[in-house]
C-alpha positions as CSV (number, residue, x, y, z in Angstrom):
1,M,90.8,127.1,82.0
2,A,87.1,126.7,82.2
3,G,86.1,123.5,83.9
4,R,89.5,123.0,85.5
5,P,89.2,121.5,89.1
6,Q,89.9,124.0,91.8
7,A,90.2,124.2,95.5
8,V,90.2,127.1,98.0
9,V,93.4,127.3,100.0
10,G,93.2,130.1,102.5
11,R,91.3,132.7,100.6
12,V,92.7,131.9,97.1
13,A,90.9,129.7,94.6
14,L,93.6,127.5,93.1
15,H,93.3,126.1,89.5
16,C,95.6,123.2,88.8
17,P,97.3,123.4,85.5
18,S,97.3,120.6,83.0
19,Y,100.4,118.9,81.8
20,S,101.2,117.0,78.6
21,L,104.9,116.3,78.6
22,K,107.1,113.5,77.4
23,P,109.3,111.6,80.0
24,A,112.4,113.2,78.4
25,D,111.2,116.6,79.5
26,Y,110.9,115.6,83.2
27,S,114.5,116.0,84.3
28,Q,114.3,119.7,84.9
29,M,110.9,119.6,86.6
30,K,110.2,120.3,90.3
31,T,109.5,117.0,91.9
32,A,107.5,115.8,94.9
33,F,107.7,112.4,96.5
34,L,104.5,110.7,97.7
35,F,104.3,107.8,100.0
36,P,101.2,105.5,100.4
37,G,99.2,104.7,103.5
38,Q,97.4,101.7,104.9
39,G,95.4,99.8,102.4
40,A,98.1,99.7,99.7
41,Q,99.6,96.5,101.1
42,S,99.5,93.2,99.3
43,V,101.1,89.8,99.7
44,G,104.3,89.6,97.7
45,M,105.2,93.3,98.1
46,G,108.9,93.9,98.8
47,T,110.0,90.5,97.7
48,A,111.6,91.5,94.4
49,L,113.3,94.5,96.0
50,A,114.9,92.5,98.7
51,E,116.2,90.0,96.1
52,S,117.6,92.6,93.7
53,V,118.5,95.7,95.8
54,P,121.1,95.1,98.5
55,A,120.2,98.3,100.4
56,A,116.6,97.3,100.4
57,R,117.6,93.9,101.8
58,E,119.5,95.6,104.6
59,L,116.4,97.6,105.5
60,F,114.4,94.4,105.9
61,A,117.1,92.9,108.0
62,R,117.2,95.9,110.3
63,A,113.4,95.9,110.5
64,N,113.5,92.3,111.7
65,E,115.8,93.3,114.6
66,I,113.5,96.2,115.6
67,L,110.2,94.4,115.2
68,G,111.2,91.0,116.5
69,Y,109.7,89.1,113.6
70,D,110.5,88.3,110.0
71,L,108.8,91.1,108.2
72,L,110.0,90.1,104.7
73,K,108.6,86.6,105.2
74,L,105.2,88.1,106.2
75,C,105.3,90.4,103.1
76,R,106.3,87.6,100.8
77,E,104.1,84.8,102.1
78,G,101.3,86.4,104.1
79,P,98.7,85.2,105.0
80,A,96.8,88.3,103.9
81,E,94.8,88.4,107.1
82,Q,97.9,88.8,109.1
83,L,99.5,91.3,106.7
84,D,96.4,93.4,106.7
85,A,96.2,93.7,110.5
86,T,97.0,97.3,111.4
87,E,99.9,96.4,113.7
88,H,101.6,94.6,110.7
89,S,100.5,96.5,107.6
90,Q,101.8,99.8,108.9
91,P,105.4,98.7,109.5
92,A,105.3,96.6,106.3
93,L,104.3,99.6,104.1
94,F,106.8,101.9,105.8
95,V,109.7,99.5,105.1
96,C,108.5,98.5,101.6
97,S,108.2,102.1,100.6
98,L,111.7,103.0,101.8
99,A,113.0,99.8,100.0
100,A,111.4,101.2,96.8
101,L,113.2,104.4,97.5
102,E,116.5,102.6,97.5
103,K,115.6,101.2,94.1
104,L,115.0,104.7,92.8
105,K,118.3,105.9,94.2
106,G,120.1,103.3,92.2
107,E,118.1,103.8,89.0
108,Q,117.6,107.5,89.0
109,P,120.0,109.1,91.5
110,G,119.3,112.6,90.2
111,A,115.6,112.3,91.1
112,I,116.3,112.5,94.8
113,A,118.2,115.8,94.4
114,E,115.3,117.2,92.3
115,A,112.7,116.7,95.2
116,V,111.4,120.0,96.4
117,A,108.7,118.6,98.7
118,A,107.2,115.4,100.1
119,A,103.9,114.1,101.5
120,G,102.5,110.8,102.7
121,L,98.9,109.6,103.1
122,S,98.3,109.1,106.8
123,L,100.9,106.5,107.7
124,G,102.9,107.6,104.7
125,E,103.7,110.9,106.4
126,Y,106.2,109.0,108.6
127,T,107.8,107.6,105.5
128,A,108.0,111.1,104.0
129,L,109.6,112.5,107.1
130,V,112.3,109.8,106.9
131,F,112.9,110.5,103.2
132,A,113.2,114.2,104.1
133,G,115.6,113.7,107.0
134,G,113.1,114.6,109.7
135,M,113.8,111.3,111.4
136,D,116.0,108.2,110.8
137,F,114.8,104.8,109.8
138,D,115.0,103.2,113.2
139,T,113.0,106.1,114.8
140,G,110.4,106.0,112.1
141,L,109.9,102.3,112.3
142,R,109.6,102.3,116.1
143,L,107.0,105.0,115.9
144,V,105.1,103.3,113.1
145,R,105.1,100.0,115.1
146,E,103.7,101.8,118.2
147,R,101.2,103.7,116.0
148,G,99.9,100.4,114.5
149,L,99.6,98.7,117.9
150,A,97.9,101.7,119.4
151,M,95.4,102.1,116.6
152,Q,94.6,98.3,116.7
153,A,94.0,98.5,120.4
154,A,91.7,101.5,120.1
155,S,89.8,99.8,117.3
156,D,89.4,96.6,119.4
157,A,88.0,98.7,122.3
158,T,85.2,100.3,120.1
159,P,83.5,98.5,117.2
160,S,83.8,101.0,114.4
161,G,84.7,101.3,110.7
162,M,85.1,103.5,107.6
163,V,83.0,104.0,104.5
164,S,84.2,105.3,101.2
165,I,81.6,107.5,99.4
166,L,82.1,108.3,95.7
167,G,80.2,110.9,93.7
168,L,78.9,113.3,96.5
169,D,80.5,116.5,97.6
170,R,81.6,117.3,101.2
171,E,78.6,119.4,102.1
172,Q,76.3,116.6,101.1
173,I,78.2,114.0,103.0
174,E,78.5,116.1,106.1
175,G,74.7,116.5,106.0
176,L,74.3,112.7,105.7
177,C,76.6,112.2,108.7
178,D,74.5,114.6,110.7
179,E,71.4,112.5,109.9
180,A,73.1,109.2,110.5
181,R,75.0,110.0,113.6
182,Q,72.2,109.6,116.2
183,G,74.5,110.3,119.1
184,E,77.4,108.1,117.9
185,V,80.8,109.2,116.4
186,L,80.6,109.7,112.7
187,Q,82.6,112.3,110.6
188,V,84.5,112.9,107.5
189,A,87.9,111.2,107.8
190,N,89.6,111.4,104.4
191,L,89.2,114.1,101.8
192,L,91.1,112.3,99.0
193,C,90.2,113.9,95.7
194,P,87.1,115.4,94.0
195,G,84.2,113.1,94.6
196,N,86.1,110.6,96.8
197,I,85.5,111.1,100.5
198,V,85.8,108.6,103.4
199,V,83.7,108.8,106.6
200,S,84.6,107.1,109.8
201,G,82.7,106.2,113.0
202,A,80.8,103.7,115.1
203,K,79.6,100.6,113.4
204,G,75.9,101.5,113.6
205,A,76.5,105.0,112.3
206,C,78.5,103.7,109.4
207,A,75.7,101.3,108.4
208,R,73.2,104.1,108.5
209,V,75.3,106.6,106.5
210,K,76.0,103.9,103.9
211,G,72.3,103.5,103.3
212,L,71.6,107.2,103.2
213,A,74.5,107.8,100.8
214,E,73.1,105.1,98.4
215,A,69.7,106.7,98.6
216,A,71.2,110.1,97.9
217,G,72.6,108.9,94.6
218,A,76.2,108.2,95.4
219,M,78.1,106.5,92.5
220,K,79.5,103.9,94.9
221,V,79.5,103.3,98.6
222,I,82.1,100.9,100.0
223,S,82.7,99.6,103.6
224,L,86.5,99.6,103.9
225,S,88.3,96.6,105.3
226,V,90.0,98.4,108.2
227,A,90.2,97.7,111.9
228,G,88.3,100.8,113.1
229,A,87.4,104.4,112.8
230,F,90.7,106.0,112.0
231,H,91.0,109.8,112.1
232,T,88.2,110.3,114.5
233,P,87.9,110.7,118.3
234,I,87.5,106.9,118.6
235,M,91.3,106.9,118.2
236,Q,91.7,109.0,121.4
237,P,93.3,106.1,123.3
238,A,95.8,105.7,120.5
239,Y,96.4,109.5,120.6
240,E,97.4,109.3,124.2
241,R,99.6,106.2,123.7
242,L,101.4,107.6,120.7
243,S,101.9,111.0,122.3
244,T,104.4,109.4,124.7
245,A,106.3,107.6,122.0
246,V,106.5,110.7,119.8
247,A,107.6,112.9,122.7
248,N,110.6,110.7,123.2
249,A,111.5,110.4,119.5
250,E,114.4,112.4,117.9
251,I,112.9,114.5,115.2
252,K,114.8,117.1,113.2
253,P,113.8,119.9,110.8
254,P,113.2,118.2,107.4
255,R,115.6,119.2,104.6
256,I,112.6,119.8,102.3
257,P,109.0,120.7,103.1
258,V,106.8,117.7,104.3
259,L,103.2,118.6,104.2
260,S,101.1,117.5,107.2
261,N,97.9,115.6,106.7
262,V,96.2,117.7,109.4
263,D,96.6,121.2,107.8
264,A,98.2,120.6,104.4
265,E,101.1,122.8,105.5
266,P,104.9,122.1,105.9
267,H,106.4,122.4,109.3
268,A,110.1,122.8,110.3
269,D,109.8,122.9,114.1
270,P,110.2,119.4,115.5
271,A,107.7,120.3,118.3
272,E,105.1,121.1,115.8
273,I,105.8,118.0,113.8
274,R,105.4,115.9,116.9
275,Q,102.1,117.5,117.8
276,L,100.7,117.1,114.2
277,L,101.8,113.4,114.0
278,V,99.6,112.7,117.0
279,R,96.7,114.9,116.0
280,Q,96.6,113.1,112.7
281,L,95.0,110.1,114.5
282,V,91.9,112.0,115.4
283,S,91.8,114.6,112.5
284,P,90.6,114.4,108.9
285,V,93.3,113.7,106.3
286,L,93.3,116.7,103.9
287,W,94.9,114.8,101.0
288,E,93.3,116.7,98.1
289,E,94.3,120.1,99.6
290,T,97.8,118.7,100.2
291,M,98.1,117.8,96.5
292,R,96.8,121.2,95.4
293,R,99.2,123.0,97.6
294,L,102.1,121.0,96.3
295,I,101.2,122.0,92.8
296,M,100.1,125.6,93.2
297,V,102.1,126.8,96.3
298,H,105.3,124.7,96.0
299,G,105.4,124.7,92.2
300,V,105.6,120.9,91.9
301,E,105.5,119.8,88.3
302,R,105.7,116.0,88.6
303,C,105.5,113.4,91.4
304,F,106.9,110.0,92.2
305,E,104.7,107.6,94.1
306,I,107.1,105.5,96.1
307,G,105.9,102.1,97.4
308,P,103.2,99.5,97.0
309,G,100.1,100.2,94.8
310,R,99.1,103.1,92.6
311,V,96.4,104.6,94.8
312,L,98.1,108.0,95.1
313,A,98.6,108.4,91.3
314,G,95.0,107.6,90.8
315,L,93.9,110.2,93.3
316,L,96.2,112.8,91.7
317,K,94.7,112.1,88.2
318,R,91.3,113.0,89.6
319,I,92.7,116.4,90.2
320,D,94.5,116.6,86.9
321,R,94.5,113.6,84.6
322,K,97.6,114.6,82.8
323,F,99.7,115.4,85.8
324,P,103.0,113.4,85.6
325,C,103.2,110.8,88.4
326,E,105.7,107.9,88.1
327,N,105.3,104.8,90.3
328,I,108.3,103.2,91.9
329,A,106.7,99.9,92.9
330,A,107.6,97.8,95.9
């Protein structure tokens, strides 16, 4: 398989196999469920689900009780600036993704039983844990609400941001971060797929690394529309605040493996899950390694992307363009 993308997991170089199967062949395949993170939101999401799927409508009604505001109205009408705010987008994506899951339960009930693993990008890890029985809906939504509020507060306290760099490898980007840092926080935050890495840090450092990356020949360099430097030490105040909420939350061993963003490994011990959910705020997201582990270690042969957008399917196709991934839209 010359030229096939590979990653090193532990001491083993993993080559991802290529797939070319018809949908009819999918029913006997090992399946993983993937849940999106912040940035996948858009005005209008969840509206059709709430209108057509009674169980989805019930989730929104319960969310309104917990959050104290009309989440469905915000998703349906916006404005986009309010929906995009960290404190709102995270609960909105969590609920919309689980509403999409209710749609799948009705349309393809066997797909749920076929799931052998789950993962979620950043915020989506909470959604994955609810799907896998690691926590219930109410617990997950309360934690996500607190997470969003804590991250927004930490961002407000320190002007910071995130920059997506396409077309350079990790070693190159880490070298650019070293050059641009100049005493400020700046580090790799998201390892998404080959050639797609996000760095995160103080505003000035982000501006400097953006210029350096462009000069180094990056295909594209984009300043992301986010509140602050997620997955860096700038989120330490959020770490401390979320630690208390997670410590008091009821978390159980998931019924299937849920891979952590922090180490790309599944964890069954609730104490470990609590620790990793909090560490995620200040640690890089190892999404590419997570996907490779799902395929090569857990034997996953197809994925469902559950929730708004198609970001995760796009990232997966950068690892193997023929890997089956079906989107259940919100």
